[in-house]
C-alpha positions as CSV (number, residue, x, y, z in Angstrom):
1,M,-68.9,36.6,-129.1
2,S,-69.7,33.6,-127.0
3,D,-69.8,33.4,-123.2
4,F,-66.8,32.4,-121.3
5,I,-66.8,30.2,-118.2
6,L,-64.0,30.2,-115.6
7,L,-62.9,26.6,-115.0
8,G,-60.0,26.1,-112.6
9,G,-58.4,29.4,-113.5
10,L,-58.8,28.7,-117.3
11,E,-61.4,30.3,-119.5
12,M,-63.6,28.0,-121.5
13,R,-66.1,28.9,-124.1
14,S,-69.6,27.9,-123.2
15,D,-70.2,26.2,-126.5
16,L,-67.3,23.9,-125.7
17,K,-68.7,23.0,-122.3
18,T,-71.1,20.5,-123.7
19,D,-68.3,18.6,-125.5
20,Y,-66.3,18.5,-122.2
21,I,-69.3,17.1,-120.3
22,Q,-69.9,14.5,-122.9
23,R,-66.3,13.3,-122.8
24,D,-66.5,13.1,-119.0
25,T,-69.6,10.9,-119.1
26,E,-68.0,8.7,-121.8
27,R,-65.0,8.2,-119.5
28,A,-67.3,7.3,-116.6
29,G,-68.9,4.6,-118.8
30,Q,-65.5,3.3,-119.9
31,T,-64.4,3.1,-116.2
32,E,-67.5,1.1,-115.3
33,K,-66.9,-1.3,-118.2
34,A,-63.2,-1.7,-117.3
35,L,-64.1,-2.5,-113.7
36,Y,-66.6,-5.0,-114.8
37,L,-64.0,-6.7,-117.1
38,L,-61.5,-6.7,-114.3
39,N,-63.9,-8.2,-111.8
40,T,-64.9,-10.9,-114.3
41,I,-61.2,-11.8,-115.0
42,S,-60.5,-11.8,-111.3
43,A,-63.4,-14.2,-110.6
44,I,-62.2,-16.6,-113.3
45,T,-58.6,-16.6,-112.1
46,D,-59.7,-17.1,-108.5
47,R,-61.2,-20.4,-109.7
48,G,-57.8,-21.4,-111.0
49,N,-58.6,-21.1,-114.7
50,N,-57.2,-18.7,-117.3
51,A,-59.1,-15.8,-118.8
52,E,-58.7,-14.6,-122.4
53,V,-60.0,-11.3,-123.5
54,R,-60.9,-10.9,-127.2
55,R,-62.4,-8.1,-129.2
56,K,-65.5,-8.9,-131.3
57,K,-66.1,-7.5,-134.8
58,D,-68.4,-4.8,-133.3
59,G,-65.6,-3.6,-131.0
60,S,-66.9,-5.0,-127.8
61,L,-64.7,-7.1,-125.5
62,T,-65.5,-10.6,-124.5
63,V,-63.9,-12.6,-121.6
64,Y,-63.5,-16.4,-122.1
65,E,-62.8,-18.8,-119.3
66,V,-60.2,-21.3,-120.4
67,K,-59.4,-24.5,-118.6
68,K,-56.0,-25.9,-119.8
69,N,-55.0,-29.4,-119.0
70,I,-51.4,-30.7,-119.2
71,V,-51.2,-34.0,-121.1
72,T,-48.1,-36.1,-121.0
73,V,-47.4,-38.5,-123.8
């Protein structure tokens, strides 16, 4: 029988602990990426331009700075 770890009043098997830690570090990485995207979008919009976010084929996100002009005919 595997070891049990007491975690916040709940018991967790020690073999599942590594999976929990891995998910926690993945979330930290996602949080850093999300903050970087938000800061980039904020910098673009502070300059008065629009920002577009698109997903590449490999799954990564790219932020484009778009300057739109109004043209009257």
